[in-house]
C-alpha positions as CSV (number, residue, x, y, z in Angstrom):
1,M,0.0,0.0,0.0
2,W,1.3,3.5,-0.9
3,L,0.7,6.6,1.1
4,T,0.4,10.0,-0.6
5,L,0.2,13.3,1.2
6,D,-0.6,16.7,-0.3
7,I,0.3,19.5,2.2
8,G,-1.5,22.7,1.1
9,N,-2.0,26.1,2.5
10,S,-5.1,25.2,4.6
11,A,-4.8,21.5,5.1
12,A,-3.0,18.3,4.4
13,K,-4.9,15.7,2.3
14,G,-3.7,12.1,2.5
15,G,-4.6,9.0,0.6
16,F,-3.8,5.3,0.6
17,F,-3.5,3.6,-2.7
18,E,-3.8,-0.1,-3.5
19,G,-2.3,-0.2,-7.0
20,D,-3.9,2.7,-8.8
21,R,-7.0,2.6,-6.7
22,L,-7.5,5.2,-4.1
23,A,-8.7,3.1,-1.2
24,E,-9.1,5.8,1.5
25,T,-8.5,9.5,2.2
26,F,-8.0,11.7,5.2
27,R,-7.5,15.3,6.1
28,I,-5.5,17.2,8.7
29,A,-5.8,20.9,9.4
30,R,-2.5,22.5,8.7
31,E,-2.6,24.7,11.8
32,A,-2.9,21.6,14.0
33,P,0.0,21.5,16.6
34,P,2.8,18.9,16.1
35,D,1.3,16.4,18.6
36,A,-2.0,16.5,16.8
37,W,-0.3,15.8,13.5
38,E,1.5,12.8,15.1
39,G,-1.7,11.5,16.6
40,A,-3.7,11.9,13.4
41,L,-1.0,10.2,11.3
42,A,-0.6,7.4,13.8
43,E,-4.3,6.8,13.7
44,H,-4.5,6.6,9.9
45,L,-1.4,4.4,9.6
46,R,-2.6,2.0,12.2
47,R,-2.9,-1.6,10.8
48,R,-1.7,-0.5,7.4
49,A,1.4,-1.9,5.8
50,V,2.8,1.0,3.9
51,T,5.5,0.2,1.4
52,R,6.1,3.7,-0.1
53,A,5.2,7.2,1.0
54,G,5.2,10.3,-1.2
55,V,4.6,14.0,-0.3
56,A,3.8,17.1,-2.4
57,S,4.0,20.3,-0.3
58,V,3.8,24.0,-0.7
59,V,4.7,24.6,2.9
60,P,8.4,23.9,3.6
61,A,7.9,24.2,7.4
62,A,5.2,21.6,7.4
63,T,7.3,19.3,5.2
64,A,10.1,19.5,7.8
65,L,7.7,18.6,10.5
66,V,5.8,15.8,8.7
67,R,8.6,14.0,6.9
68,P,10.4,12.5,10.0
69,L,7.0,11.8,11.6
70,L,5.9,9.8,8.6
71,E,9.2,7.9,8.3
72,R,9.0,6.9,12.0
73,L,5.4,5.9,11.9
74,A,5.3,4.3,8.5
75,G,8.7,2.7,8.7
76,V,9.6,3.7,5.1
77,P,11.6,6.6,3.5
78,V,9.4,9.5,2.5
79,E,9.8,10.7,-1.1
80,V,9.3,14.4,-1.4
81,L,8.3,15.3,-4.9
82,D,10.7,17.5,-6.9
83,Y,10.7,18.9,-10.5
84,R,13.9,17.1,-11.2
85,M,12.3,13.6,-10.9
86,R,11.1,11.8,-14.0
87,L,7.9,13.4,-15.3
88,P,5.2,12.1,-17.8
89,F,5.6,15.2,-19.9
90,A,8.3,17.6,-21.1
91,L,8.6,20.8,-19.1
92,A,8.5,24.1,-21.0
93,Y,8.2,26.0,-17.7
94,E,11.2,28.4,-17.4
95,T,11.4,28.4,-13.6
96,P,10.4,24.8,-12.5
97,Q,12.4,25.3,-9.2
98,T,9.8,27.9,-8.2
99,M,6.7,25.8,-9.0
100,G,4.8,24.1,-6.2
101,T,4.9,20.3,-6.6
102,D,1.2,20.1,-6.0
103,R,0.9,21.9,-9.4
104,L,3.2,19.3,-11.0
105,A,1.2,16.4,-9.4
106,A,-2.2,17.9,-10.6
107,A,-0.8,18.3,-14.2
108,A,0.6,14.8,-14.1
109,A,-2.6,13.2,-13.1
110,A,-4.7,15.2,-15.6
111,W,-2.4,14.3,-18.4
112,V,-1.9,10.6,-17.6
113,R,-5.5,9.8,-16.6
114,F,-7.4,12.0,-19.1
115,G,-5.1,13.4,-21.7
116,Q,-4.3,10.0,-23.3
117,P,-7.6,8.1,-23.6
118,A,-7.5,4.5,-24.8
119,D,-10.3,5.2,-27.2
120,G,-8.8,8.1,-29.0
121,G,-5.7,10.3,-29.6
122,P,-4.1,12.5,-27.1
123,R,-5.7,15.8,-26.2
124,S,-4.6,18.9,-24.3
125,V,-5.7,19.1,-20.7
126,V,-6.1,21.8,-18.0
127,A,-5.8,20.8,-14.4
128,L,-7.8,23.5,-12.5
129,D,-7.2,23.4,-8.8
130,A,-9.6,25.8,-7.1
131,G,-8.9,26.2,-3.4
132,T,-7.1,28.9,-1.4
133,A,-5.5,29.8,-4.7
134,V,-6.8,29.0,-8.1
135,T,-4.2,27.4,-10.4
136,Y,-4.5,26.3,-14.0
137,E,-1.9,23.8,-15.3
138,V,-1.8,23.4,-19.1
139,V,-0.4,20.3,-20.9
140,D,-0.8,20.4,-24.7
141,R,-1.7,17.4,-26.9
142,T,2.0,16.7,-27.7
143,G,2.7,16.1,-24.0
144,V,4.4,19.4,-23.1
145,F,3.7,21.2,-19.9
146,L,3.4,24.7,-21.1
147,G,2.8,26.5,-17.8
148,G,-0.2,27.9,-16.2
149,T,-1.9,30.7,-14.2
150,I,-2.1,31.4,-10.4
151,A,-4.9,33.5,-9.0
152,A,-6.6,34.1,-5.7
153,G,-9.5,31.9,-4.6
154,P,-12.8,33.3,-3.1
155,A,-11.6,33.1,0.5
156,L,-8.4,35.0,-0.2
157,L,-10.5,37.7,-2.0
158,R,-12.9,37.9,1.0
159,D,-10.0,38.2,3.5
160,A,-8.2,40.8,1.4
161,L,-11.4,42.9,1.3
162,R,-11.8,42.6,5.1
163,R,-8.1,43.5,5.8
164,G,-8.0,46.4,3.3
165,T,-11.2,48.2,4.4
166,A,-12.5,49.7,7.6
167,Q,-16.1,48.7,7.5
168,L,-16.7,45.6,5.3
169,P,-17.5,42.5,7.3
170,V,-16.5,38.9,6.7
171,V,-19.3,37.1,4.9
172,P,-20.2,33.5,4.2
173,L,-19.2,32.5,0.7
174,E,-22.6,31.7,-0.7
175,L,-23.7,32.7,-4.2
176,P,-26.6,35.2,-4.0
177,E,-29.6,35.0,-6.4
178,T,-28.7,38.2,-8.2
179,P,-25.4,40.0,-9.0
180,V,-27.1,43.2,-7.7
181,G,-26.7,42.9,-4.0
182,R,-29.6,44.3,-1.9
183,S,-27.4,44.5,1.2
184,T,-23.8,44.9,2.0
185,L,-23.6,41.1,2.7
186,E,-25.1,40.3,-0.7
187,A,-23.0,42.9,-2.4
188,L,-19.9,41.3,-1.1
189,Q,-21.0,37.8,-1.9
190,A,-21.9,38.9,-5.5
191,G,-18.7,40.7,-6.0
192,I,-16.6,37.8,-4.8
193,L,-18.4,34.8,-6.2
194,F,-19.7,36.1,-9.5
195,A,-16.2,37.6,-10.2
196,F,-14.7,34.2,-9.3
197,L,-17.0,32.4,-11.8
198,D,-16.5,35.0,-14.5
199,G,-12.7,35.0,-13.9
200,V,-12.5,31.2,-14.3
201,R,-14.7,31.3,-17.4
202,G,-12.6,34.1,-18.9
203,M,-9.3,32.5,-18.1
204,L,-10.4,29.2,-19.7
205,A,-11.4,31.1,-22.8
206,R,-7.9,32.7,-23.0
207,V,-6.2,29.3,-22.5
208,R,-8.4,27.8,-25.2
209,E,-7.4,30.6,-27.5
210,A,-3.7,30.2,-26.7
211,L,-3.9,26.4,-27.4
212,G,-5.9,26.8,-30.6
213,E,-8.3,24.1,-29.4
214,A,-10.7,23.3,-26.5
215,P,-8.8,21.4,-23.8
216,L,-10.3,18.9,-21.4
217,V,-10.7,20.8,-18.1
218,V,-10.4,18.7,-14.9
219,A,-11.3,20.6,-11.8
220,T,-10.2,19.8,-8.2
221,G,-10.0,21.5,-4.9
222,G,-12.7,22.7,-2.5
223,W,-14.4,24.9,-5.2
224,G,-14.2,22.3,-8.0
225,A,-17.8,21.0,-7.7
226,F,-19.1,24.6,-7.3
227,L,-17.4,25.6,-10.6
228,Q,-18.8,22.5,-12.4
229,S,-22.3,23.3,-11.2
230,H,-22.1,26.8,-12.7
231,L,-19.7,26.6,-15.7
232,D,-20.2,24.4,-18.8
233,E,-16.4,24.7,-19.4
234,I,-15.6,22.2,-16.6
235,D,-15.6,18.7,-18.1
236,L,-14.7,16.7,-15.0
237,V,-14.3,17.0,-11.3
238,E,-11.7,14.8,-9.6
239,P,-11.6,15.8,-5.9
240,H,-8.3,13.9,-5.3
241,L,-6.4,14.9,-8.4
242,V,-3.2,15.9,-6.6
243,L,-3.2,12.6,-4.6
244,H,-3.5,10.7,-7.9
245,G,-0.7,12.8,-9.3
246,I,1.6,12.0,-6.4
247,R,0.9,8.3,-7.1
248,V,1.6,8.8,-10.8
249,L,4.9,10.4,-10.1
250,M,5.9,7.8,-7.5
251,A,5.2,5.1,-10.1
252,L,7.2,6.8,-12.7
253,N,10.1,7.0,-10.3
254,D,9.8,3.5,-8.8
255,P,13.4,2.2,-8.2
256,D,12.1,-1.4,-8.4
257,A,10.3,-0.9,-11.7
């Protein structure tokens, strides 16, 4: 059994794979204290024989905390993803050393699982991870990772408005019925969420224009299902795309293969 762990800005998402099947997932809040991390990981690892463990992380301090914990609890070395490992595509990105490995993992999963269908030729794909940040990873039909886009997610937009103004409140992120808010709460909700939807729609149109074709768009992250329910441009939602990508990259770099 392989363990994959995606350490993001708000939480760590983990998964246990039996072959290429994701058998179970778990989540740990990133702000949890070290003893809580150890207890949660120990609980999830109990009675599981882990043979490999891989981590993608955008939080170096959390990586430094979790890696030795996992190695002690799982009893195997932890593989931290890196752009220099073998990838399923060519990299056209000019600064791969600055790119979060969660982005690489999402792109790898989208390309391997959806960009090369058994019943047809390869097609370009976009891995759209909509969470704290909204990232778009673009792989063209020839198997080249072209790059992507990074934007703020709805929660960041809301928090920025709150910090940068004197009177605007923090509001629940719920889409109002109309873009014309009839209260300050509705006005904020409309401004944040309709702008989010229109921004994603517009960015995907620009990506489509740059590629010269309509890519397959695979959404993931906490806002993935929300986007699919409102935008025809979203073809698929895979909630655990990054975990699948970590597994893909581990398999490509299997020393025993």
